[in-house]
N, C-alpha and C positions, 0 to 999 in steps of 0.2 A: 361490622367491625371484626367479625370472625375472619374475613379475608385479610384484613390488616394484620391481625395477630398471627395468622398462619404464615403470611409473607415474612413478617419479622422473625418468626421462629426459624423458618427455612434459611434466612440470611444469616442468623446467628450460628446455625449448624454448619453452614458452608464456610464461614469466616476462617476457622482454624485450618481447614483443608487448603483454602486459597493462600493463606499466609505461609503454610508449610511448603506448598509448591513454589511460591515466590522465593523463599529462603534457599531452597535447593537450586533454583535457577540462578539466583544471585551468587551462590558459592561456585557453581560450575562455570557460569559465565564470567565471574570475577577472575577465576584462574586463567581463562582464555584472554581476557583483557590485559591482565598482568603480563602474560607472555608476549602479547602484541606490543605493549608499550616498552618493555625492557629487553626483549629479544628479537624484535622486528617480526617479519613475516616468514621466518625460516620454516615454520611448520605447515605452510600452505602447499597445495599441489599445483601451483603455477609452474609453468615450464618455459623453455626457450621460445615457445610459440603461442602459449596460452597465458596472456598477461592478466586477464580478468577472470573472476570466478564468483563464488557465492556472495561475496560482499557487494559486488556491483549489482547482482540480482536483487539483493536486499535493498540497496539504494533506490532502484527504480520502483520496487514494490512498495516500500514505505512512503516514498514521495508521491506515488500514485494514490495511496490511501489518503494522504493528506489533501491532495487536490480534489478527490471525490467527496470527502467529508465537507470540505469548504464549499463546494458547489451546492451541496444540499442546504447549508446555512445561507449562502448567497441567494438561493431560490426563495427561501423563506423571507428574507429581508427585502429583496428587490421586487419579487413578484407577488409578495403579500399572500403566500399560500398558507392559509390558516392552519391546516393540519400539520404543517412542518414548523410553524413558529415556536411551539413549545420546546423543540429540540435544537433550535438554532444555536444557542449558547454552547450546548454540549458539543455540537459539531465543530465549533471554533476551537475548543480545547482539544478535541480529537485531532483536528488538522495541525495544531501546533505541536502536539506530542509526536505525531507520525513524521512531521517534517524534521524535527530534531533527530529522530531515529534514523531517517534516511540520510541526513547530513553526516551523522555519526558513522554510518556504515561506509559511505564513500570516503570519508576522512580516514578511517582505519585502513582502507584499501590503498591509500597513497603511500608511496615509499617515503616521501618527505612531506609531511602534513603542513609544515610551516610555509611551503612554497605556494600555498593557496593565496597568500597575501599578494603574490606577484600579479594576480589577476586584477587587483585594484591599483597596485603601484605602477605596473607596466602593462596596461591593457592592450590586447590585440583584438581589434574590432572585427576581424575576419574569422575569429575563432568561435565556433558554435559552443564550445565548452565555456568560454568566457561569458557569452550571453546567458548561458544557463546559470552561472554563479551570480550574475547581476540580478536575474529574475528571482532567484531564490532569496537573495538579500532583500529586495523590495517586497517580496511576498511575506517574508518574516516580519518586516517592519509593519506591513499592513495588518497582519494578524495581531500584533501587539496593540495597534491602534483600535482595532475592532473589539478586542477583549476589554480594553479600557472603556470604550463607549458602551459595550454591553453591561459592564459593571454599573455604570451610571443609569442605564435603562432599567436594570433590575431593582434599583432603589425606588423607582416610581417617582411620584411627585410631578411638579409642573414641567420639568425638563424631559420627561420620558418620551413624549411625542417628538421632541426635537432630536433626541438621541436615536429614535427609530428611523427618522428621515436620514440622519447622518449615516447610520448603519446601512441603509438602502443604497446610498451613493457609494459608500466604500465597498459594499458587496458587488456593485456593478463593475467597479474597477477591478476587484478581485477575480471576477469571472474571467476577464481577459488575461489576468496574470496566471491564474490556475491553469487555464487552457494553454496558455503560452508555454509555461515550463513543463506541463505534461506532454504537449506535442513537441516541445523543444527537446525533451529527452529522447523521443523517437527520432527527431531530426539529427540528433547527435550520432545515433547509430546509422541512420540512412545515408548520411553524407560521407561515410567511410566507403568509398567506391571500390576499394580493394576487397571488401567482404561481400561476396555475392548474396549471401543469405539476408544481409541487412539492407543492401542497396536497393531500396524500393520507396517510392513516394508515399506508399500506404502506411509506412511505419509511424509517422506522427499521428495518423488517424487511429491506428491500433493502440497507441499509448494513451491518447485522450479518452477513447471509449473504455479502455481497460481501467484507467484511473477512476472514471466515474462509476463503473460497475463495482470494482472492489471497494471503493470508498463508501458508496451507498450501501453495500452489503454489510460493511463493518458497522456503520451507524445503525442499520436496521437490527443487527444482532444486539448491540448495546441497548437500544430502545426496548426490544422485546424481552431481554433477560435482566437488565440491570436498572431499568427505570423505576424509581421509588414510588411513583404514583400510578396506581392501576385503576383507571376509570374509563368512561366511555370515550373521552377525548384521546386517551392513550391508545385504546383499541383502534380508533379511527386512524391515528397516526401510523401505527404498526401495519395496519391493512394497506394503507396508501404506500408506505415504504416497500411492502412486499410486492405490490404491483409494479413499482418502479424497478425493483431489482429483477423481477421476472422479465420485463421488457428489455432491460439492458443485457441480461444473460442471452436472450434470443438474438439481439443485435450482435453481441460478441460471438455467438455461435456462427452466425452468417458470415461475419468477417473472417473467422478462423477457417471456415469451410473454403472460402475463396483463397485464403493464403495457402492452403495445402492442396486443394484440388486443381488449381490452375497449373502449377508446375508439374503435377502428376499426369496431366491430360495426355501428353505425347510421350512421357516417360524418358525424356532426354534432357541433358544439360546439368550444370552444377546445382541449380536450384532443386532439381528433381532428386539428385543424390542426397542433398541435405535433408529434404523432406522425407525421403525414404529412411534416412538415419533416425530422424525424430520418431517416425511411426513404427519402424520395425528394427531399429538398432538395439544395442545392448541395454539401453535405458528406455525401452518402449513403454514401460509401465508409468513413467512420468506423464506421458500424454494420455494413454488409454485409461488408466486407473485414477490418477489424481486430478488431471485436468478435465477429461471428458466425463468419466463416470461420476466421481465425487464432486466435481466442480460445476457440472452442467446438468447431467441427466437426473441425478438424485434431487438436486435443488428444484428443478422444474417440476418433478413429480410432487414434491412437498408443497410447492407453491400453486399447484393446480387446484381449482375448486375453492371451496370455503375452508380455510385453515385457521387453526387457533394461533394466537400470538406466539406460543412456544414452538409450534411447527414452523412458522415464518422465521423465527429467530434461528432455529437449527439450519434451515435452508440457507439463510443469509450468512451464517457463520461458515458453512461449508464453502460458499462462493468466495468469501473474504480470505479464508485460509488457503484453500486450494488454488487460488489465483497465483500463488507463489510459483506453482508448477508452470503456469502460462509464461511467467517471466523467465523461468529457467530455460524454457524452450525457445525463447526469443534471443537470449544472450549466448548461451553456451554453444549451440550448433554452429553459430557463425564463426567460432574460433577454432574448431577442431578439424577443419579441412584445409589442406595446403592450397594456396593460390596457384601453384605450379605443380603439375603432376610429377611425382617422383622426388619432390623437394625433401621429403623426410629421409630418403635413402641417399640423397646426393651429398649430404654433409656429415662428416664425422669429426667429433672434437678429439683433442689429444688423448683422452682416456678411453676412447672407443665408443662414446655415446653418440646417439643420433638426435636429430630434431624430434621433439615429442609433441604429438598433437592430441594426447590423451589428457583428460581431466576428470577427477573425482574429488569432491570436497572432503577434506580430512576432518578428523575429530576436532582438531584445533580450530578449524574454520567454523564448525558447528558450535563450538564452545563460545566463540566470539559472538556468533549470531544469537545464542541464548542470552549472553550478557547484554546485548543491545535490547532484547525484548524485556529483560529484567529492569533495565534502566527506564524503558518506556512505561512499564507498569508503575514504577516508583514515581515517575513524573506525573502520570495520571492521578495517582493517589494524592500527591502533594498539590496538584492543581485543583482537585475537588475540595481540598481542605483550605487552601489559600483563597480560592474563588468559589465559595459554597453556593453561589447563585447560578452556577452552570447546571445544577440539578435541583429540582424542586424538593422540598422537605417531605419526607414520608408522612409527617403529621398533617399535611394538607390533603391526605387521601380522601377522595370523595365517597360519600356514603352511598352513592349509586351502585357500587360494586357489591355483589352478594355472591355467596357460594352456598 
């Protein structure tokens, strides 16, 4: 019981700090969201040639987290993996919250948000973007159904077995949906043939593996740090998740190596120029420090050998957070190079300006990003209160844990 008391005391001490950080994020982010809704996107660093920026990166990042978290839940329900079953309901809520954050990010990026309805009113079946919107809509509805079924399963009783079977079937459908919209986001970029950096058939694979890696890492960090029940089953689940994250990080590393080494082999062509920009350009630290060092090397060291749940949680948190740098290096480099050499100098507007291929997120863009995160945290808090069965009660702490 000493372990229970210690865990409760630590949680009590952390609560004011967590609430304080959230209030600061809500105020800072709220100012950015206010400016976005009432003054448009005048404060962004978009240019005549760079129409996408931080918010599009946030969209594919959060939607990837959603897909990855959902796939962990689907594996628990469909494949009956015992070690993952206790966290399956939590994964569904994580998937829902991250999906809403992703949709919010891409919605704020749109100049006319209301025009999203045209995808349903006047559909264009050849549009990859239209297919993405439809997949997200069906996926959202599926999450609602699965959360409803999980609620009935949590109550137990005679219908619990029936609900588990239903969740297994819905999870199987969801696997195809999650992989579909995760890979579809990659296809959305890959089909833009005018962008050399994106136009590769491997992009859907990058996005699917990346979604599973980042989503699994986020779930692992939640389970290691925020799970209220600390017993042998919890430790087994955290250990298994750590192994999953380690394997996925290695796969992601191999794919990344192929992405950068193949264009660099002969050192010619537009793909090589963009690769060189990512690795040695003005923002080299995004790749070498955030993506490779903090997102791959340090987590793999932390996950090697027999590690404590806290160490596994730290490694997973680094993977989940630093994966944002991977998404940055997928989106931005494809926009900053002209398709025609000399295009930037060939055009001059009436006031003497030239086409700009530079981009750096402004403070306003980061404010909106913080606001989206604050909304996500609030949704998580409300979800755990309205759906208390997604997490076990700390009162069910097993007596087998001793310190």
